[in-house]
C-alpha positions in Angstrom: 14.0 114.0 25.6 16.4 111.2 25.4 16.4 110.2 29.1 12.5 110.4 28.9 12.5 107.9 26.0 15.0 105.6 27.8 12.7 105.7 30.8 9.7 104.7 28.7 11.5 101.8 27.1 12.7 100.6 30.5 9.2 100.7 31.8 7.9 98.8 28.8 10.6 96.1 29.2 9.6 95.7 32.9 5.9 95.3 31.9 6.9 92.7 29.4 9.0 90.8 32.0 6.1 91.1 34.5 3.7 89.8 31.9 6.0 86.8 31.1 6.5 86.0 34.7 2.7 86.2 35.3 2.2 83.8 32.4 4.8 81.3 33.6 3.4 81.3 37.2 -0.1 81.1 36.2 0.6 78.3 33.6 2.5 76.3 36.2 -0.4 76.7 38.8 -3.0 75.7 36.1 -1.0 72.7 35.0 -0.5 71.7 38.7 -4.3 71.5 39.1 -4.5 69.6 35.8 -2.0 67.1 37.1 -4.1 66.5 40.1 -7.2 66.1 38.1 -5.3 63.8 35.6 -4.0 61.6 38.4 -7.7 61.4 39.8 -9.2 60.6 36.4 -6.5 58.0 35.7 -7.0 56.4 39.2 -10.6 56.0 38.5 -10.2 54.6 35.0 -7.5 52.2 36.1 -9.5 51.0 39.1 -12.5 50.4 36.9 -10.4 48.4 34.3 -8.5 46.4 36.9 -11.8 45.8 38.7 -13.6 44.5 35.6 -10.6 42.3 34.5 -10.2 41.1 38.1 -13.6 39.3 37.9 -12.4 37.2 35.1 -9.1 36.4 36.8 -11.1 35.2 39.8 -13.4 33.2 37.3 -10.3 31.4 36.0 -9.2 30.5 39.6 -12.8 29.4 40.5 -13.1 27.2 37.4 -9.6 25.6 37.9 -10.9 24.1 41.1 -13.8 22.3 39.5 -13.5 18.6 40.3 -14.7 17.4 36.7 -11.7 19.0 35.0 -8.9 16.8 36.4 -10.0 13.6 34.7 -10.1 15.3 31.3 -6.5 16.9 31.5 -5.0 13.6 32.9 -6.7 11.4 30.2 -9.2 9.8 32.5 -12.8 9.0 31.8 -14.2 12.5 32.2 -17.4 13.6 30.3 -16.1 16.3 27.8 -19.5 17.3 26.5 -20.8 18.0 30.1 -17.6 20.1 30.9 -18.0 22.1 27.7 -21.6 22.8 28.2 -20.7 24.0 31.7 -18.0 26.2 30.3 -20.4 27.6 27.7 -23.0 28.4 30.4 -20.4 30.2 32.5 -19.2 32.2 29.4 -22.6 33.3 28.6 -23.4 34.4 32.1 -20.1 36.3 32.6 -19.6 37.7 29.1 -16.4 35.8 28.7 -15.0 35.7 25.1 -13.8 32.2 25.4 -13.0 29.7 28.2 -10.4 26.9 27.4 -9.2 23.8 29.3 -5.7 22.9 28.5 -3.8 19.8 29.5 -0.1 19.7 30.6 1.1 19.8 27.0 -0.8 22.9 26.1 -3.5 21.1 24.0 -7.1 22.3 24.2 -9.2 19.4 25.6 -12.4 21.4 26.2 -13.7 24.8 25.1 -16.7 27.0 25.6 -17.3 27.9 22.0 -17.0 25.9 18.7 -16.9 22.5 20.4 -19.3 21.0 17.9 -16.5 21.0 15.2 -13.3 21.7 17.2 -10.0 22.3 15.5 -6.8 20.9 17.2 -5.1 23.7 19.1 -2.0 23.8 21.1 -1.1 26.8 23.3 1.9 25.6 25.0 3.9 28.5 23.7 1.8 31.2 25.3 3.0 33.2 28.1 -0.1 32.7 30.2 0.2 28.8 29.9 3.8 28.8 30.7 3.1 30.8 33.8 0.2 28.5 34.8 2.4 25.4 34.5 4.6 27.1 37.1 1.7 27.0 39.6 1.1 30.7 39.2 -1.6 32.8 37.7 -0.8 33.8 34.1 -2.0 36.7 32.0 -1.5 38.0 28.4 -3.2 40.4 26.0 -3.3 39.4 22.4 -5.1 40.1 19.0 -7.5 37.9 17.2 -9.8 37.9 14.2 -8.8 40.5 11.7 -5.9 41.6 13.9 -7.9 44.6 15.1 -9.8 42.8 17.8 -8.2 42.5 21.2 -8.5 40.2 24.2 -7.0 39.7 27.6 -6.5 36.2 29.0 -6.1 34.9 32.5 -4.8 31.3 33.1 -5.1 29.5 36.4 -3.3 26.1 37.1 -5.3 22.9 37.5 -3.8 20.8 40.2 -3.8 17.0 40.4 -3.9 14.8 43.3 -0.3 15.3 44.0 -0.9 19.2 44.1 1.1 19.7 41.1 -0.1 21.5 37.9 -1.8 19.0 35.4 -3.4 21.6 33.1 -4.7 25.0 33.0 -8.0 26.9 32.7 -7.8 30.0 30.4 -10.5 32.7 30.6 -10.5 35.4 27.8 -12.4 38.7 27.6 -13.0 40.9 24.7 -11.5 44.3 25.6 -14.0 46.1 23.2 -16.8 44.9 25.6 -15.0 46.6 28.5 -14.1 49.8 26.6 -17.6 50.4 25.5 -18.7 51.3 29.1 -16.3 54.2 29.4 -15.9 55.8 25.9 -17.9 58.9 27.0 -15.2 60.0 29.4 -13.9 63.5 28.7 -10.3 62.7 29.1 -8.2 60.5 26.7 -7.3 57.5 28.7 -5.2 54.6 27.2 -3.0 51.7 28.6 0.3 50.7 26.9 2.0 47.3 27.1 5.6 46.6 27.7 6.3 47.4 24.0 4.9 50.8 24.4 1.9 50.1 22.3 -1.6 51.4 23.2 -3.6 48.3 23.6 -6.7 49.6 25.6 -8.2 53.1 25.2 -11.4 55.0 25.4 -10.6 56.5 22.0 -10.6 54.2 18.9 -7.9 56.3 17.0 -5.4 55.7 19.9 -5.3 51.8 19.5 -2.0 50.3 18.3 -0.3 53.6 18.4 3.1 54.3 20.0 5.4 57.1 20.8 8.4 54.7 20.6 10.5 55.2 17.4 9.4 52.7 14.8 12.9 51.4 14.3 13.0 50.4 18.0 9.3 49.4 18.0 9.8 46.9 15.2 12.2 44.8 17.3 9.7 44.5 20.1 6.5 43.4 18.4 4.6 43.2 15.2 1.7 45.4 14.1 -1.6 44.7 12.5 -1.1 43.9 8.9 -3.3 46.7 7.6 -1.5 49.5 9.5 0.8 51.8 7.6 4.0 52.5 9.8 4.2 56.0 8.2 0.7 56.8 9.6 2.1 55.9 13.1 5.0 58.1 12.7 3.0 61.1 11.5 0.5 60.6 14.3 3.1 60.5 17.1 5.4 63.4 16.2 5.2 64.8 19.8 7.3 67.6 21.1 7.9 66.5 24.7 9.1 69.2 27.1 9.1 69.9 30.7 7.3 73.1 31.9 7.7 73.4 35.6 8.1 69.6 36.0 5.0 68.8 33.8 5.3 66.8 30.7 3.2 68.3 27.9 2.6 66.5 24.6 1.9 68.2 21.2 0.3 66.4 18.2 -1.3 67.8 14.9 -2.4 64.4 13.2 -5.9 64.0 14.8 -8.6 66.6 15.3 -10.3 64.3 17.8 -7.4 64.6 20.3 -6.2 67.8 21.9 -3.3 69.5 20.1 -1.4 70.0 23.4 -2.1 68.0 26.5 -0.7 67.1 29.9 0.6 63.6 30.0 0.1 61.6 33.3 1.1 57.9 33.8 0.4 55.3 36.4 1.9 51.6 36.6 -0.5 48.7 36.7 1.7 45.6 37.6 -1.3 43.3 37.8 -1.9 43.9 34.1 1.7 44.4 33.1 0.7 47.7 31.6 1.0 51.4 32.2 -2.0 53.6 32.4 -1.8 57.0 30.7 -4.1 60.0 30.4 -3.9 63.1 28.3 -5.5 66.2 29.7 -6.2 69.2 27.4 -4.2 72.2 28.4 -5.8 74.7 26.0 -8.0 76.3 28.8 -5.1 76.4 31.2 -2.9 78.0 28.5 -5.6 80.4 27.5 -6.2 81.4 31.2 -2.5 81.9 31.7 -2.2 84.0 28.6 -5.3 86.1 29.7 -3.8 86.7 33.2 -0.6 87.8 31.5 -2.4 90.1 29.1 -4.4 91.6 32.1 -1.2 92.1 34.1 0.4 93.7 30.9 -2.6 95.9 30.4 -2.7 96.9 34.0 1.0 97.8 33.8 0.5 99.8 30.6 -2.5 101.6 31.9 -0.6 102.4 35.1 2.2 103.7 33.1 0.1 105.8 31.0 -1.6 107.2 34.1 1.9 108.0 35.6 2.9 109.8 32.3 -0.3 111.7 32.2 0.1 112.6 35.9 3.6 113.8 35.4 2.6 116.0 32.5 -0.4 117.5 34.2 0.9 117.6 37.8 1.6 121.4 37.8 -1.9 122.3 36.5 -3.5 119.7 38.7 -1.8 121.2 41.7 -3.0 124.6 40.7 -6.5 123.6 40.4 -6.3 121.9 43.7 -5.2 125.2 45.2 -8.0 127.1 43.6 -10.4 124.5 44.7 -9.1 124.4 48.3 -9.7 128.2 48.5 -13.1 127.9 47.1 -13.9 125.0 49.6 -12.6 127.0 52.5 -14.9 129.9 51.5 -17.8 127.5 51.0 -17.2 125.8 54.3 -17.1 129.2 56.1 -20.4 130.2 54.3 -22.0 126.9 55.3 -20.9 127.4 58.9 -22.4 130.9 59.0 -25.6 129.6 57.5 -25.7 126.6 59.8 -25.2 129.0 62.9 -27.8 131.3 61.6 -30.3 128.5 60.9 -29.7 127.2 64.5 -30.2 130.7 65.9 -33.4 131.0 63.9 -34.6 127.7 65.1 -33.9 128.6 68.8 -35.7 132.0 68.2 -38.6 130.2 66.7 -38.8 127.9 69.6 -38.7 130.8 72.0 -41.2 132.7 70.1 -43.5 129.8 70.4 -43.1 129.7 74.1 -43.6 133.5 74.4 -46.8 133.2 72.2 -48.0 130.5 74.5 -47.4 132.8 77.5 -49.2 135.5 75.7 -52.2 133.5 75.2 -52.1 132.4 79.0 -51.4 135.8 80.3 -54.9 136.6 81.3 -55.3 133.4 83.2 -51.9 133.8 84.8 -52.7 137.3 85.9 -56.0 136.0 87.5 -54.1 133.2 89.1 -51.7 135.5 90.8 -54.2 138.2 91.5 -56.4 135.9 93.6 -53.6 134.9 96.1 -52.6 138.5 96.4 -56.1 139.7 97.3 -56.4 136.8 99.8 -52.9 137.7 101.3 -54.0 141.4 101.8 -57.4 140.3 103.3 -55.7 137.9 105.7 -53.1 140.4 106.6 -55.6 143.1 107.5 -57.6 140.5 109.5 -54.4 139.4 111.4 -53.6 143.0 112.3 -57.1 143.5 113.7 -57.0 140.2 115.5 -53.8 141.0 117.2 -55.1 144.3 118.4 -58.0 142.3 120.0 -55.5 139.8 121.5 -56.6 136.9 119.5 -53.2 135.6 118.6 -54.3 132.0 117.8 -56.8 133.2 115.1 -54.2 135.7 113.8 -51.6 132.7 113.6 -54.0 130.8 111.4 -54.4 133.8 109.0 -50.5 134.1 108.8 -50.4 130.3 108.0 -52.8 130.8 105.1 -50.7 133.7 104.0 -47.6 131.5 103.9 -49.4 128.8 101.8 -50.6 131.4 99.3 -47.2 132.8 99.1 -45.7 129.2 98.2 -48.5 128.8 95.7 -47.6 132.0 94.0 -43.9 131.1 94.1 -44.5 127.8 92.5 -46.6 129.5 89.7 -43.8 132.1 89.2 -41.2 129.3 89.2 -43.0 127.4 86.5 -43.4 130.5 84.4 -39.8 131.4 84.6 -38.6 128.0 83.7 -41.1 127.8 80.8 -40.0 131.3 79.5 -36.2 130.9 79.7 -34.1 129.4 76.9 -32.9 126.0 77.8 -29.1 125.8 77.6 -28.5 122.6 79.6 -27.6 119.4 77.7 -30.2 116.6 77.3 -30.5 114.4 80.4 -32.9 112.5 82.7 -36.2 114.3 83.1 -38.9 113.1 85.6 -42.0 113.1 83.5 -44.5 113.6 86.5 -42.9 116.8 87.4 -43.2 118.1 83.8 -46.9 117.2 83.7 -47.6 118.8 87.1 -46.0 122.1 85.8 -48.1 121.9 82.6 -51.4 121.5 84.7 -50.3 124.4 86.8 -49.7 126.7 83.8 -52.9 125.8 82.2 -54.9 125.6 85.4 -56.7 128.9 85.1 -58.0 128.2 81.7 -58.9 124.6 82.6 -61.1 125.9 85.6 -62.6 128.9 83.5 -63.6 126.6 80.7 -64.8 123.8 83.1 -62.6 121.2 81.6 -62.5 117.8 83.4 -58.8 116.7 83.6 -58.1 112.8 83.7 -54.6 111.7 84.6 -53.5 108.1 84.1 -49.9 108.0 85.4 -47.7 105.2 86.7 -47.3 104.8 90.4 -43.6 105.6 90.6 -41.4 108.2 88.9 -40.8 107.8 85.1 -37.6 109.2 83.8 -37.1 110.0 80.0 -34.3 111.4 77.8 -34.9 115.0 77.0 -34.9 118.7 78.2 -37.3 119.7 80.8 -38.2 123.1 79.5 -38.7 122.0 75.9 -40.7 119.0 77.0 -42.9 121.4 79.0 -43.3 123.5 75.9 -44.4 120.5 73.8 -47.1 119.4 76.4 -48.3 122.9 76.8 -48.8 123.2 73.0 -50.7 119.9 73.0 -53.0 120.9 75.9 -53.6 124.4 74.4 -54.5 122.8 71.0 -56.8 120.4 72.8 -58.6 123.2 74.7 -58.9 125.2 71.4 -60.4 122.1 69.8 -63.1 121.7 72.5 -64.1 125.4 72.4 -67.9 125.8 72.5 -68.6 122.2 73.5 -70.3 120.8 76.6 -68.7 118.2 78.9 -65.1 119.0 78.0 -62.7 116.4 78.9 -58.8 116.4 78.8 -57.0 113.0 79.3 -53.3 112.7 79.7 -51.9 109.3 80.1 -48.4 107.8 80.4 -47.5 104.1 79.4 -43.9 103.1 80.2 -42.3 100.1 78.5 -39.5 99.8 76.0 -40.5 103.4 75.2 -42.5 106.0 77.2 -45.6 107.1 75.3 -47.4 110.4 76.6 -50.8 110.8 75.1 -53.0 113.8 75.2 -56.6 113.3 74.2 -59.6 115.7 73.8 -63.2 115.1 73.0 -63.3 117.7 70.3 -64.3 117.2 66.6 -61.0 115.3 65.8 -58.5 115.8 63.0 -59.5 116.3 59.4 -56.0 115.3 58.1 -53.8 113.6 60.7 -50.9 113.4 58.3 -50.6 117.2 57.9 -50.9 118.4 61.4 -47.2 118.8 61.9 -46.6 120.7 58.6 -45.5 124.3 59.2 -48.3 126.9 58.9 -51.0 124.1 58.7 -54.0 125.0 61.0 -57.6 124.2 61.3 -58.5 127.1 63.4 -61.0 129.7 62.0 -59.7 133.1 61.1 -60.5 135.6 63.8 -60.9 133.1 66.5 -57.4 132.5 67.2 -54.0 134.0 66.5 -52.4 130.6 65.8 -50.3 130.5 62.7 -49.9 126.6 62.5 -46.3 126.6 63.9 -47.0 125.1 67.4 -47.1 121.4 66.4 -44.4 121.9 63.9 -42.1 123.2 66.6 -43.1 120.5 68.9 -42.3 117.9 66.2 -38.7 119.3 65.9 -38.2 119.4 69.7 -39.4 115.7 70.1 -37.1 114.6 67.2 -34.2 116.4 68.9 -34.8 114.1 71.9 -34.7 111.1 69.6 -38.4 110.4 69.9 -41.5 110.5 67.8 -44.7 112.4 67.8 -48.0 111.4 65.9 -51.7 112.2 65.8 -54.7 110.2 65.2 -58.4 110.3 65.8 -59.8 108.2 68.7 -62.5 105.6 67.8 -64.7 107.2 70.4 -64.3 110.7 69.1 -61.8 113.4 69.6 -58.1 113.7 68.7 -55.2 111.9 70.3 -51.6 113.1 70.1 -48.9 110.8 71.4 -45.3 111.6 72.2 -42.9 108.7 72.2 -39.8 109.2 74.3 -36.8 107.0 75.2 -36.5 105.9 78.8 -33.6 107.5 80.5 -32.3 104.0 81.6 -32.3 102.7 78.1 -30.2 105.7 77.0 -27.7 104.9 79.9 -27.4 101.4 78.8 -26.9 102.3 75.2 -24.2 104.7 76.3 
């Protein structure tokens, strides 16, 4: 008992290890896909932000080259009102927050807004002005208004006649205006400045937040006056860890942000910022957990099955032995029944042929008796002619005797072939020979009943796939049924036609009363013959149906529009069977 318990505990430990491994691998794979998606989303957001800000940067460069600005910044006689109206029009058309013209000392000499009662301003200490005075493009993000509003400014130098900076044009844009167009994005996207503070984001609750410790952050920059530093600390208590090389953040302060998310970054040198995105990992973690649970469940189910199998193995093997013996007996019985059924089918087919021979016996006897009587008469005449010395006439009689003997031999050959049980495998059968033999077998009855026979056969030989004897039996049954249907009628006509194409169709038509129910004529024991007029039991067409099916063909009956019945046997050309093989 103890080794068994140890084995069970070892198996459970292995299942647990497999589940943890599946969870770890699945989580790594899912996070890898999230990283790719995060990089794609961040690239799109960054490109959109840079593209929108780039237009204001280019606007600053364009305005800095305006010829009416140089006289104002150099103390010349420029028209300040015209320049300010021009700057106001440009600001209105481009959606700029403000456009300023600064002289070389940083003083504002013209502005797009508030120029009716301007307040003296000097922006010489700003980073963007200092950069512009160095003949380069300057930029800076800053707060205004109630300290919650944010702007981004681009400054371009204004060059004098000596190609040296004599002032600057500063174009500012309200970042709230840019953010409004992409707040509906599903991912949390934000951009942090050099101090690590979130300055641009598509989530309002992310603004002015930082994951930099507050004691370090205080030395880098100041916060809005109405923000509580403790709120910042509570919000950004992240557990940052590496799971397979992926940085995952965790937070509990805001219900509007994912509790755990994948953190992806991208540097934006043009803006002097870092783009960042948070991708929710809850679905990836749930999927990994689900896969681990499935793996564990499969392991437990497999273990339970193995335990059950070990417990029941002996009984199961015993039942298998009993079932094997029963199956062997059943298979032997099935084989016996199958052999008996095949023999019964062969006997039934043979009985059908013998029945047809019985019905034709009188006609066959007459067919053989006539040549025999003629042979006897020709022989006696030849004997008398030879005594008289008329050898030529006697020779003609002997020739007639030879022809009659060949005719009798052909009839007997057809009878013997029709009566024997066919043992040869299916093969190529020349359809014309089969039809000639059938006409010979039914010839006496055709002549006695004054039946006009119409044959419509192809010019050349037609080979089909089947057995010659069984095919003769099918056509004899069809001809015999047609003659029975025309009994008592005047102007009896039997038409046999062959159409060769993808299939070979042999049709036997009579001008009798037609079929009362064409769908039932191949059912066993179904017959339309009156009692007492025929010994038919309704098995001829049923037997024919089985024979044709064994050839891989079809047989069907219908009524002809001009009267009478038509039974068509559809066979496969021998060439088609050869190609298929």
